C-alpha positions in Angstrom: -136.8 19.6 -20.8 -133.1 19.0 -19.8 -132.0 15.3 -19.6 -131.2 14.6 -16.0 -129.5 11.2 -15.5 -129.2 9.8 -12.0 -127.0 6.8 -10.9 -128.2 5.4 -7.6 -126.7 2.8 -5.3 -127.4 1.2 -1.9 -127.3 4.5 0.0 -130.4 5.6 -2.0 -132.5 3.0 -0.2 -130.7 3.0 3.2 -133.2 5.4 4.7 -136.0 3.0 3.7 -134.4 0.4 6.0 -132.8 -1.6 3.2 -129.4 -2.8 4.5 -126.4 -1.9 2.5 -123.6 -4.5 2.0 -120.5 -2.4 3.0 -121.6 -0.5 6.0 -120.9 -1.7 9.6 -123.7 -4.2 10.3 -124.4 -4.6 6.6 -125.2 -7.7 4.7 -121.6 -8.7 4.0 -121.0 -9.2 7.7 -123.8 -11.8 7.7 -123.1 -13.5 4.4 -120.0 -14.1 2.3 -120.5 -12.7 -1.2 -119.0 -15.9 -2.6 -121.8 -17.8 -1.0 -124.9 -15.8 -2.1 -124.0 -13.6 -5.1 -122.1 -15.6 -7.6 -123.0 -18.2 -10.3 -120.8 -20.6 -8.5 -122.8 -20.2 -5.3 -126.0 -20.9 -7.2 -124.6 -24.1 -8.6 -123.1 -25.2 -5.3 -126.0 -24.3 -3.0 -129.1 -22.9 -4.7 -131.1 -23.4 -1.4 -128.9 -21.0 0.5 -128.9 -18.5 -2.4 -132.7 -18.6 -2.6 -133.0 -18.2 1.1 -130.9 -15.1 1.0 -133.0 -13.5 -1.7 -136.2 -14.6 -0.2 -135.2 -12.8 3.0 -134.4 -9.7 0.9 -137.8 -9.9 -0.8 -139.7 -10.1 2.5 -137.8 -7.1 3.8 -138.6 -5.1 0.6 -142.3 -5.8 1.0 -142.3 -4.0 4.3 -140.1 -1.1 3.1 -141.4 2.2 1.8 -139.9 4.7 -0.6 -138.1 7.5 1.3 -138.0 11.2 0.7 -135.1 10.8 -1.7 -137.0 8.4 -4.0 -140.1 10.7 -3.9 -138.0 13.7 -4.6 -136.5 12.2 -7.7 -140.0 11.2 -8.9 -141.1 14.8 -8.3 -138.3 16.1 -10.5 -140.0 14.5 -13.5 -142.3 17.6 -13.6 -139.3 19.7 -14.7 -136.7 17.3 -16.2 -136.5 14.4 -18.6 -135.1 12.2 -15.8 -133.6 8.8 -16.3 -132.6 6.7 -13.2 -129.9 4.0 -13.6 -129.9 2.0 -10.4 -127.6 -0.6 -9.0 -130.3 -1.5 -6.5 -132.5 -4.5 -7.0 -135.4 -3.1 -5.0 -138.5 -1.5 -6.6 -138.6 1.7 -4.5 -138.0 4.0 -7.4 -141.0 2.6 -9.2 -143.2 2.7 -6.1 -142.2 6.4 -5.5 -143.5 7.2 -9.0 -140.4 7.4 -11.2 -141.1 6.1 -14.7 -137.7 5.7 -16.5 -135.6 3.2 -14.6 -132.8 0.9 -15.7 -131.9 -1.9 -13.2 -128.3 -2.7 -13.8 -128.1 -5.6 -11.4 -131.6 -7.1 -11.8 -134.8 -7.0 -9.9 -135.7 -8.7 -6.7 -139.4 -9.1 -7.5 -138.6 -11.1 -10.7 -137.2 -14.6 -11.3 -135.9 -16.3 -14.4 -134.8 -19.5 -16.0 -131.4 -20.8 -15.1 -130.8 -21.6 -18.8 -132.5 -18.7 -20.6 -131.8 -15.2 -19.1 -134.6 -13.8 -21.3 -137.3 -16.0 -19.7 -138.3 -13.7 -16.9 -141.4 -13.8 -14.7 -142.8 -11.4 -12.1 -143.0 -13.1 -8.7 -143.8 -10.1 -6.5 -142.8 -10.6 -2.9 -143.3 -14.4 -2.7 -140.5 -16.9 -2.0 -138.8 -18.9 -4.7 -139.4 -22.4 -3.4 -136.7 -25.0 -3.2 -136.5 -26.9 -6.4 -139.0 -24.7 -8.2 -138.8 -24.9 -11.9 -139.1 -22.4 -14.8 -141.3 -23.3 -17.7 -138.3 -24.7 -19.6 -137.6 -27.2 -16.8 -134.6 -25.5 -15.4 -134.4 -24.3 -11.8 -136.0 -20.9 -11.3 -133.4 -18.5 -10.1 -133.5 -14.9 -8.8 -133.4 -12.3 -11.6 -130.2 -10.9 -10.3 -126.9 -10.1 -12.0 -124.3 -11.8 -9.8 -120.6 -11.0 -9.5 -118.9 -12.5 -12.5 -121.9 -12.2 -14.8 -122.3 -9.7 -17.6 -124.6 -6.7 -17.1 -127.1 -6.9 -20.0 -128.4 -3.3 -19.5 -125.0 -1.7 -19.6 -125.1 -0.7 -23.3 -128.5 1.0 -22.8 -127.1 2.8 -19.7 -124.0 4.0 -21.5 -126.2 5.4 -24.3 -128.4 7.3 -21.8 -125.4 8.6 -19.8 -123.7 9.9 -22.9 -126.8 12.1 -23.5 -127.0 13.5 -20.0 -127.2 17.3 -19.6 -127.0 16.9 -15.8 -125.5 13.8 -14.1 -126.2 12.9 -10.5 -124.7 10.2 -8.3 -126.5 9.1 -5.1 -125.5 6.7 -2.5 -123.0 4.5 -4.4 -119.3 3.9 -3.5 -118.3 4.1 -7.1 -116.1 1.0 -6.7 -118.3 -1.7 -8.3 -117.7 -2.0 -12.0 -118.9 -1.7 -14.7 -121.5 0.7 -13.1 -118.7 2.9 -11.7 -117.3 3.4 -15.2 -120.5 5.1 -16.4 -119.1 8.4 -15.2 -116.5 8.1 -18.1 -119.3 8.5 -20.6 -120.6 11.8 -19.2 -119.7 14.7 -21.5 -116.9 16.9 -20.1 -118.9 20.1 -19.6 -121.9 18.4 -18.1 -122.6 19.4 -14.5 -122.0 16.5 -12.1 -123.5 16.2 -8.5 -122.7 13.7 -5.8 -125.1 13.1 -2.9 -123.6 11.0 -0.1 -123.0 11.5 3.6 -119.7 9.6 3.3 -116.6 10.6 1.3 -116.7 9.1 -2.2 -114.0 9.3 -4.8 -115.4 9.7 -8.3 -112.8 8.5 -10.9 -113.2 11.2 -13.4 -111.9 14.6 -14.7 -115.3 16.3 -13.9 -115.7 19.0 -11.4 -118.1 17.5 -8.9 -120.6 19.4 -6.7 -120.7 17.5 -3.5 -123.9 17.4 -1.3 -122.8 15.7 1.9 -126.2 14.5 3.0 -128.3 11.3 2.9 -130.6 10.7 0.0 -133.7 12.3 1.5 -132.2 15.7 2.4 -129.7 15.5 -0.4 -132.3 15.3 -3.2 -134.1 18.3 -1.7 -130.9 20.3 -1.7 -130.2 19.1 -5.3 -133.7 20.3 -6.4 -132.9 23.8 -5.1 -129.5 23.9 -6.7 -130.8 22.8 -10.1 -133.0 25.9 -10.2 -129.8 27.9 -10.9 -128.7 25.8 -13.9 
């Protein structure tokens, strides 16, 4: 089976009711990134940061995978598909996809503030104020914040470099290092972009654009892939 690698961003989950940060009415209009998504925010006001991610977790519990998530899971019947997501939700997993890398962490997990490898599953429950990890440090969301390194990046680069088909869905391609993954796609590899909004892909690849949301876009992609 051909290796199909998919990079997904916030637009992938928008049809499931998960707010994106950049759109009108999105999360950045309610919260400053400096206040909820940086290590400095955590050290300055962990209660606010926890409240923000507790709200996201409650929202996620009520959300369901959309047709786009399910469509990608269905492609596993015909392709060796790897999903690299910037999203912290678990909708790809719940839709049935089996090979997923979360670049920016996972909302349903928490970790020690001192040891990034000490990770626990918390499901959809809140992280309580002052809750401690087993090493005595504050339990923090298992999220890669702005200014932190992306531990899964090396694995993602390796997978992207082996792609025989590369697909970008619902990401602005402005957040690095994730946006730089396109640079590791072999030059003759077919590249597809699914997004209802104009997106500039910083690469020399010829990109096939599907100007649709995730649900309809993945269905269109599945038909187009039959000709490759």
